[in-house]
C-alpha positions as CSV (number, residue, x, y, z in Angstrom):
1,X,2.9,15.1,6.0
2,X,0.4,14.2,3.4
3,X,-2.4,11.6,3.3
4,X,-4.1,10.7,0.1
5,X,-7.1,8.3,-0.1
6,X,-7.3,7.2,-3.7
7,X,-9.7,5.2,-5.9
8,X,-11.1,2.1,-4.2
9,X,-9.6,3.2,-0.8
10,X,-5.9,2.9,-1.4
11,X,-4.1,5.1,1.1
12,X,-0.8,6.9,0.5
13,X,1.1,8.5,3.3
14,X,3.9,10.9,2.3
15,X,6.4,13.1,4.1
16,X,6.4,16.4,2.2
17,X,9.3,18.1,4.1
18,X,12.4,19.2,2.3
19,X,14.3,18.3,5.5
20,X,13.6,14.6,5.0
21,X,16.0,12.5,2.8
22,X,15.1,9.1,1.3
23,X,16.8,6.2,3.0
24,X,17.3,2.5,2.3
25,X,14.5,0.2,3.3
26,X,15.2,-3.4,4.2
27,X,13.5,-6.2,2.3
28,X,10.4,-7.6,3.9
29,X,10.9,-10.4,6.4
30,X,7.6,-12.1,5.3
31,X,6.4,-13.5,2.0
32,X,3.7,-11.6,0.0
33,X,0.1,-12.7,0.6
34,X,-1.0,-12.0,-2.9
35,X,0.5,-13.5,-6.1
36,X,1.9,-11.0,-8.6
37,X,1.6,-12.2,-12.2
38,X,4.7,-11.1,-14.1
39,X,2.6,-10.7,-17.2
40,X,0.1,-8.4,-15.5
41,X,-0.1,-4.8,-16.6
42,X,-1.2,-3.5,-13.2
43,X,-0.6,-4.5,-9.6
44,X,-3.8,-6.1,-8.4
45,X,-6.0,-4.2,-5.9
46,X,-5.8,-5.5,-2.3
47,X,-8.3,-8.3,-1.8
48,X,-7.6,-9.4,1.8
49,X,-10.2,-8.4,4.5
50,X,-9.2,-7.4,8.0
51,X,-11.8,-6.9,10.6
52,X,-9.6,-4.1,12.0
53,X,-8.4,-2.3,8.9
54,X,-11.1,-3.0,6.2
55,X,-13.9,-0.6,5.6
56,X,-17.5,-1.8,6.0
57,X,-19.0,-2.4,2.6
58,X,-22.6,-2.3,3.8
């Protein structure tokens, strides 16, 4: 398994084993909380604060 913490705190969790095969993933049951502009060049950075998950900026 691999864990990467990227620029501005994005976290990527990967399985790095050759024994694991990709599988289908069901569509999300909930609506996205951030709007995605179809004209935008990049996906926006997360901007929702969670008292549990968000890092302290102080």
